[in-house]
VEXROSE-68357 format. One record per atom (N, C-alpha, C): residue number from 1; residue in three letters; x, y, z. Coordinates in Angstrom, 3 decimals, always signed. Example, Ala and Ser with C-alpha at 12.3 -4.5 7.8 and 13.67 -1.06 7.14 Angstrom:
1,ALA,+13.190,-5.690,+7.800;
1,ALA,+12.300,-4.500,+7.800;
1,ALA,+13.200,-3.300,+7.800;
2,SER,+12.850,-2.250,+7.080;
2,SER,+13.670,-1.060,+7.140;
2,SER,+12.900,+0.030,+7.870;
//
This chain:
1,MET,-46.650,-17.262,+55.129;
1,MET,-46.981,-17.544,+56.063;
1,MET,-46.561,-16.715,+57.599;
2,GLN,-45.746,-15.968,+57.421;
2,GLN,-45.454,-14.964,+58.754;
2,GLN,-46.446,-13.872,+58.995;
3,PHE,-46.906,-13.235,+57.588;
3,PHE,-47.853,-12.255,+57.544;
3,PHE,-49.307,-12.987,+58.157;
4,TRP,-49.620,-14.238,+57.637;
4,TRP,-50.627,-14.613,+58.452;
4,TRP,-50.756,-14.648,+60.256;
5,LEU,-49.853,-15.137,+60.537;
5,LEU,-49.287,-15.316,+61.926;
5,LEU,-49.567,-13.986,+62.471;
6,LEU,-48.998,-12.849,+61.832;
6,LEU,-49.061,-11.392,+62.635;
6,LEU,-50.490,-11.425,+62.115;
7,GLY,-51.103,-11.536,+61.280;
7,GLY,-52.794,-11.215,+61.225;
7,GLY,-53.753,-11.870,+62.245;
8,LEU,-52.946,-13.205,+62.748;
8,LEU,-53.833,-13.908,+63.617;
8,LEU,-53.385,-13.288,+64.963;
9,ASP,-52.363,-12.739,+65.241;
9,ASP,-51.656,-12.242,+66.332;
9,ASP,-51.895,-10.272,+66.861;
10,ALA,-52.362,-9.633,+65.452;
10,ALA,-53.425,-8.268,+65.555;
10,ALA,-54.720,-8.576,+66.005;
11,ARG,-55.626,-9.655,+65.511;
11,ARG,-56.871,-9.742,+65.740;
11,ARG,-56.894,-9.822,+67.121;
12,GLN,-56.319,-10.694,+67.630;
12,GLN,-56.166,-11.553,+69.236;
12,GLN,-55.504,-10.216,+69.915;
13,GLY,-55.090,-9.494,+69.319;
13,GLY,-54.440,-8.208,+70.323;
13,GLY,-52.981,-8.114,+70.924;
14,LEU,-52.881,-9.587,+70.066;
14,LEU,-50.945,-9.491,+70.602;
14,LEU,-50.080,-8.592,+70.276;
15,LEU,-49.960,-7.838,+69.368;
15,LEU,-49.497,-6.899,+68.933;
15,LEU,-49.359,-5.711,+69.658;
16,SER,-50.448,-5.450,+70.453;
16,SER,-50.753,-4.568,+71.102;
16,SER,-50.321,-4.666,+72.642;
17,ARG,-50.878,-5.550,+72.740;
17,ARG,-49.608,-6.061,+74.505;
17,ARG,-48.477,-6.315,+74.586;
18,ARG,-47.772,-6.493,+73.152;
18,ARG,-46.213,-6.881,+73.072;
18,ARG,-45.318,-5.328,+72.635;
19,GLY,-46.399,-4.236,+72.430;
19,GLY,-45.780,-2.946,+72.276;
19,GLY,-45.882,-2.366,+71.251;
20,PHE,-46.881,-2.904,+70.339;
20,PHE,-46.976,-2.302,+69.053;
20,PHE,-48.124,-1.237,+68.852;
21,SER,-47.617,-0.034,+68.480;
21,SER,-49.274,+0.961,+68.591;
21,SER,-49.745,+0.589,+67.188;
22,LYS,-51.086,+1.044,+67.036;
22,LYS,-51.752,+0.706,+66.156;
22,LYS,-52.507,+1.966,+65.452;
23,SER,-52.267,+1.952,+63.845;
23,SER,-52.798,+3.869,+63.674;
23,SER,-53.746,+3.389,+62.456;
24,PRO,-54.281,+4.021,+62.227;
24,PRO,-55.364,+3.797,+60.331;
24,PRO,-53.875,+4.034,+59.415;
25,ALA,-54.770,+3.221,+58.407;
25,ALA,-53.991,+3.002,+56.997;
25,ALA,-54.857,+3.698,+56.174;
26,PRO,-54.348,+4.285,+55.521;
26,PRO,-55.079,+4.835,+54.354;
26,PRO,-56.179,+3.571,+53.605;
27,LEU,-55.142,+2.442,+53.123;
27,LEU,-55.719,+1.584,+52.719;
27,LEU,-56.373,+0.142,+53.274;
28,GLY,-57.164,-0.160,+53.570;
28,GLY,-57.290,-1.688,+54.254;
28,GLY,-56.863,-1.247,+55.390;
29,SER,-56.523,-2.409,+55.880;
29,SER,-55.848,-3.054,+57.495;
29,SER,-54.961,-1.655,+58.034;
30,SER,-54.959,-1.725,+59.050;
30,SER,-54.232,-1.096,+60.474;
30,SER,-52.553,-1.051,+60.065;
31,PHE,-51.835,+0.241,+60.397;
31,PHE,-50.403,-0.327,+60.939;
31,PHE,-49.831,-0.591,+61.929;
32,TYR,-49.316,-1.450,+62.212;
32,TYR,-48.625,-1.670,+63.827;
32,TYR,-46.882,-0.985,+63.596;
33,HIS,-46.782,-0.431,+64.232;
33,HIS,-45.184,+0.052,+64.399;
33,HIS,-44.823,-0.540,+66.155;
34,ARG,-43.652,-0.792,+65.926;
34,ARG,-42.597,-0.602,+67.050;
34,ARG,-41.265,+0.067,+66.907;
35,GLY,-40.852,+0.775,+67.737;
35,GLY,-39.389,+1.335,+67.322;
35,GLY,-39.318,+1.460,+65.795;
36,PRO,-38.419,+0.852,+64.703;
36,PRO,-38.035,+1.201,+63.482;
36,PRO,-38.825,+0.513,+62.634;
37,LEU,-39.935,-0.547,+63.053;
37,LEU,-40.390,-1.630,+61.912;
37,LEU,-42.174,-1.226,+62.028;
38,ARG,-42.943,-0.906,+60.986;
38,ARG,-43.613,-0.760,+60.755;
38,ARG,-44.525,-1.518,+59.758;
39,LEU,-45.655,-2.587,+60.528;
39,LEU,-46.067,-3.689,+59.879;
39,LEU,-47.529,-3.018,+59.264;
40,HIS,-47.766,-3.544,+58.010;
40,HIS,-48.993,-3.677,+57.657;
40,HIS,-49.556,-5.019,+56.472;
41,SER,-51.022,-5.345,+56.331;
41,SER,-51.330,-6.654,+55.539;
41,SER,-50.484,-6.751,+54.439;
42,SER,-49.969,-5.435,+53.949;
42,SER,-49.284,-5.558,+52.320;
42,SER,-47.945,-5.742,+52.600;
43,GLY,-47.258,-5.220,+53.392;
43,GLY,-46.048,-5.301,+53.873;
43,GLY,-45.311,-4.717,+55.022;
44,PHE,-44.267,-4.253,+55.095;
44,PHE,-43.457,-3.793,+55.968;
44,PHE,-42.436,-2.641,+55.660;
45,THR,-42.196,-2.318,+56.421;
45,THR,-40.933,-0.663,+56.302;
45,THR,-40.409,-0.912,+57.497;
46,LEU,-38.717,-0.735,+57.400;
46,LEU,-37.992,-1.141,+58.636;
46,LEU,-36.903,+0.165,+58.015;
47,HIS,-36.748,+0.909,+58.950;
47,HIS,-36.110,+2.230,+58.819;
47,HIS,-34.439,+1.371,+60.036;
48,LEU,-33.695,+1.457,+58.694;
48,LEU,-32.403,+1.108,+59.217;
48,LEU,-31.118,+2.056,+59.129;
49,PRO,-29.788,+1.909,+59.780;
49,PRO,-28.579,+3.005,+59.595;
49,PRO,-28.297,+2.938,+58.174;
50,GLU,-28.629,+2.041,+57.091;
50,GLU,-28.653,+1.604,+55.659;
50,GLU,-29.773,+2.383,+54.751;
51,GLY,-30.463,+3.010,+55.463;
51,GLY,-31.646,+3.520,+55.094;
51,GLY,-33.192,+2.773,+55.715;
52,GLU,-34.232,+3.565,+54.232;
52,GLU,-35.511,+2.593,+54.321;
52,GLU,-35.239,+1.388,+53.868;
53,LEU,-36.087,+0.334,+54.762;
53,LEU,-36.268,-1.060,+53.848;
53,LEU,-37.515,-1.078,+53.618;
54,GLU,-38.174,-1.257,+52.228;
54,GLU,-39.259,-1.914,+52.140;
54,GLU,-39.711,-3.385,+51.488;
55,PHE,-40.656,-3.832,+52.133;
55,PHE,-41.099,-5.319,+51.681;
55,PHE,-42.492,-5.015,+51.117;
56,CYS,-43.305,-5.334,+50.010;
56,CYS,-44.272,-5.707,+49.469;
56,CYS,-44.649,-6.706,+49.320;
57,ARG,-45.623,-7.328,+49.821;
57,ARG,-45.931,-8.930,+50.210;
57,ARG,-46.260,-9.502,+48.738;
58,ARG,-47.329,-8.457,+48.256;
58,ARG,-47.743,-9.188,+47.186;
58,ARG,-46.743,-9.353,+45.696;
59,CYS,-45.750,-8.542,+45.492;
59,CYS,-44.891,-9.213,+44.407;
59,CYS,-43.509,-9.527,+45.090;
60,VAL,-43.507,-9.649,+46.216;
60,VAL,-42.658,-10.058,+47.366;
60,VAL,-41.051,-9.643,+46.691;
61,LEU,-41.152,-8.491,+47.126;
61,LEU,-39.601,-7.545,+46.450;
61,LEU,-39.301,-7.087,+47.650;
62,PHE,-38.245,-6.396,+47.623;
62,PHE,-37.214,-5.635,+48.570;
62,PHE,-36.782,-4.393,+47.929;
63,TRP,-37.160,-3.151,+48.946;
63,TRP,-36.668,-2.130,+48.311;
63,TRP,-35.432,-1.499,+49.158;
64,LEU,-34.487,-0.990,+49.018;
64,LEU,-33.534,-0.364,+50.154;
64,LEU,-33.571,+1.241,+49.237;
65,ASN,-34.083,+2.527,+50.133;
65,ASN,-34.025,+3.622,+49.875;
65,ASN,-34.462,+3.515,+48.289;
66,GLY,-35.327,+3.125,+47.927;
66,GLY,-36.389,+3.315,+46.655;
66,GLY,-35.811,+2.064,+45.552;
67,GLU,-34.474,+1.386,+46.042;
67,GLU,-34.329,+0.520,+44.905;
67,GLU,-34.172,-0.862,+45.070;
68,VAL,-34.928,-1.790,+44.350;
68,VAL,-35.160,-3.008,+44.130;
68,VAL,-33.478,-3.727,+44.349;
69,ILE,-33.493,-4.965,+45.769;
69,ILE,-32.414,-5.324,+46.208;
69,ILE,-32.589,-6.704,+46.134;
70,ALA,-31.776,-7.574,+46.081;
70,ALA,-31.879,-9.350,+46.219;
70,ALA,-33.043,-9.572,+47.719;
71,ARG,-33.934,-10.787,+47.386;
71,ARG,-34.672,-11.002,+48.286;
71,ARG,-33.338,-11.387,+49.739;
72,GLN,-32.132,-12.107,+48.968;
72,GLN,-32.017,-12.799,+50.107;
72,GLN,-31.157,-11.644,+51.420;
73,ARG,-30.478,-10.377,+50.713;
73,ARG,-30.195,-9.525,+51.595;
73,ARG,-31.442,-8.610,+52.100;
74,GLY,-33.076,-8.420,+51.501;
74,GLY,-33.830,-7.988,+52.076;
74,GLY,-33.969,-8.899,+53.298;
75,PHE,-33.879,-10.279,+53.209;
75,PHE,-34.405,-10.900,+54.271;
75,PHE,-33.323,-10.690,+55.229;
76,ALA,-32.115,-10.716,+55.187;
76,ALA,-30.985,-10.595,+55.996;
76,ALA,-31.057,-9.406,+56.610;
77,LEU,-31.177,-8.088,+55.998;
77,LEU,-31.366,-6.890,+56.854;
77,LEU,-32.793,-6.925,+57.813;
78,SER,-33.855,-7.839,+57.491;
78,SER,-35.148,-7.361,+58.265;
78,SER,-34.823,-8.594,+59.492;
79,LEU,-34.578,-9.856,+59.306;
79,LEU,-34.466,-10.818,+60.132;
79,LEU,-34.236,-9.952,+61.755;
80,PRO,-33.130,-9.361,+61.986;
80,PRO,-33.034,-9.097,+62.956;
80,PRO,-34.118,-8.145,+63.997;
81,ALA,-34.633,-7.622,+63.038;
81,ALA,-36.160,-7.011,+63.438;
81,ALA,-37.182,-7.566,+64.296;
82,PHE,-37.458,-8.395,+63.236;
82,PHE,-38.415,-9.723,+63.191;
82,PHE,-38.162,-10.369,+64.059;
83,ALA,-36.816,-10.702,+64.529;
83,ALA,-36.420,-11.533,+65.768;
83,ALA,-36.924,-10.921,+67.091;
84,GLU,-36.138,-9.661,+67.101;
84,GLU,-36.401,-8.744,+68.183;
84,GLU,-38.105,-8.615,+68.647;
85,SER,-38.503,-7.711,+67.310;
85,SER,-40.265,-7.462,+67.620;
85,SER,-40.953,-8.601,+68.290;
86,LEU,-40.735,-9.798,+67.389;
86,LEU,-41.602,-11.121,+67.388;
86,LEU,-41.030,-12.053,+68.395;
87,SER,-40.410,-11.857,+69.184;
87,SER,-39.473,-12.873,+69.875;
87,SER,-40.222,-13.405,+70.755;
88,PHE,-41.539,-13.061,+71.121;
88,PHE,-42.750,-13.526,+72.056;
88,PHE,-43.463,-14.581,+71.326;
89,THR,-43.357,-14.838,+69.846;
89,THR,-44.431,-15.634,+69.276;
89,THR,-43.381,-17.591,+69.746;
90,ALA,-42.152,-17.423,+70.116;
90,ALA,-41.616,-18.622,+70.216;
90,ALA,-42.149,-19.387,+71.231;
//
């Protein structure tokens, strides 16, 4: 659901207006990035003090520094970045 909403925001230009930079992606849709968060329709990457957190939307898996981690931990690590970066949707 969140990625569907992000897609709507991107199409309406809301992500760009909220400080996200748009850049081309090698496959499909564009990247949107702001600070340590990079969004793509296939998932996201988040640079954290613990390392690089990646989320694959298709397989619903999180990786931290290349190793699969529990979904609960992935959600917990990513929530602050989404809350800060997307607080305008509230």
